[in-house]
C-alpha positions as CSV (number, residue, x, y, z in Angstrom):
1,M,-10.5,12.4,1.0
2,S,-9.1,9.0,2.3
3,Y,-9.2,5.4,1.8
4,Q,-8.7,2.2,4.3
5,L,-5.5,0.3,3.6
6,Q,-4.3,-3.2,5.1
7,I,-1.1,-4.7,4.8
8,I,-0.9,-8.5,5.3
9,T,2.4,-10.5,5.5
10,P,2.4,-14.4,6.2
11,Q,3.0,-13.7,9.9
12,G,-0.6,-11.6,9.8
13,K,-1.8,-8.1,9.5
14,V,1.1,-5.6,10.0
15,Y,-0.6,-2.2,9.0
16,E,-4.1,-0.8,9.1
17,G,-4.9,2.7,8.5
18,Q,-6.8,5.8,6.8
19,I,-4.6,6.6,3.7
20,E,-4.8,10.0,1.5
21,H,-2.1,8.6,-1.1
22,A,0.1,5.5,-1.7
23,E,3.0,5.0,-4.0
24,L,3.6,1.6,-4.2
25,P,6.3,-0.7,-6.2
26,A,4.2,-2.2,-8.9
27,E,5.9,-5.0,-11.4
28,Y,7.0,-2.5,-13.9
29,G,7.3,0.9,-12.0
30,F,5.3,2.7,-9.4
31,T,1.7,3.2,-9.0
32,G,0.1,5.9,-7.2
33,I,-3.2,5.3,-5.3
34,L,-5.7,8.2,-4.4
35,S,-9.3,7.6,-2.6
36,N,-12.1,6.7,-5.5
37,H,-9.3,4.9,-7.7
38,A,-10.8,2.6,-10.2
39,P,-10.6,-0.9,-9.3
40,L,-7.1,-2.2,-9.5
41,L,-5.2,-5.6,-9.3
42,T,-1.6,-5.6,-9.8
43,S,1.5,-7.4,-8.7
44,S,4.2,-5.8,-6.9
45,S,8.0,-6.7,-7.3
46,G,8.4,-5.2,-4.0
47,G,10.7,-2.3,-2.8
48,R,9.8,1.2,-1.5
49,L,6.4,2.0,-0.3
50,S,5.2,5.6,0.7
51,L,2.2,6.2,2.5
52,R,0.6,9.7,3.3
53,E,-1.6,9.0,6.2
54,K,-4.9,11.0,6.9
55,G,-3.6,14.2,8.6
56,G,-0.7,14.4,6.1
57,K,2.2,12.4,8.0
58,T,4.2,10.6,5.1
59,R,5.8,7.3,6.3
60,F,8.1,5.1,4.2
61,F,8.3,1.1,4.1
62,S,10.1,-1.5,2.6
63,V,8.2,-4.3,1.1
64,G,8.6,-7.6,-0.4
65,P,7.0,-9.1,-3.6
66,G,3.2,-9.6,-3.4
67,F,0.0,-8.3,-4.6
68,F,-2.3,-5.2,-4.3
69,E,-5.9,-4.6,-4.7
70,T,-8.1,-1.6,-4.4
71,R,-12.0,-1.1,-4.9
72,K,-14.5,1.0,-3.2
73,N,-12.0,2.9,-1.2
74,Q,-10.7,-0.5,0.3
75,A,-7.2,-1.6,-0.3
76,I,-5.0,-4.3,0.7
77,L,-1.3,-5.1,0.2
78,M,-0.3,-9.0,0.7
79,T,3.1,-9.2,0.8
80,E,6.2,-11.2,1.7
81,S,7.7,-8.9,4.1
82,F,7.2,-5.6,5.6
83,S,9.5,-3.0,7.5
84,E,9.2,0.6,8.2
85,K,12.1,2.9,6.9
86,S,13.0,6.3,8.8
C-alpha cells in the first residue's frame, strides 16, 4: 500500500510521489509513516528524510525545519529547505 506525499518549500513544490514508507525528522526524534496512518500533524526540526517509494526504491533527502501532516493517505511536508542525498 502507498500514499501520496508532497514536499513544499518557499520556492514551491519540490517533490511529489507515491510513498510506501517515510521516516522523517520530527521535533523529538524520528517518526515512521506507513499508508493508513492515523491523522498526524507534527513539527520537524529538520534533518535526514528517508522515503521508500512505491516499487521499493529508497531515497534520502536533507530537509530544513517545518511541519508535516498526514490524513486519509495524503501527506504534506512544508519545509524551509530540501536537497537530495546520495
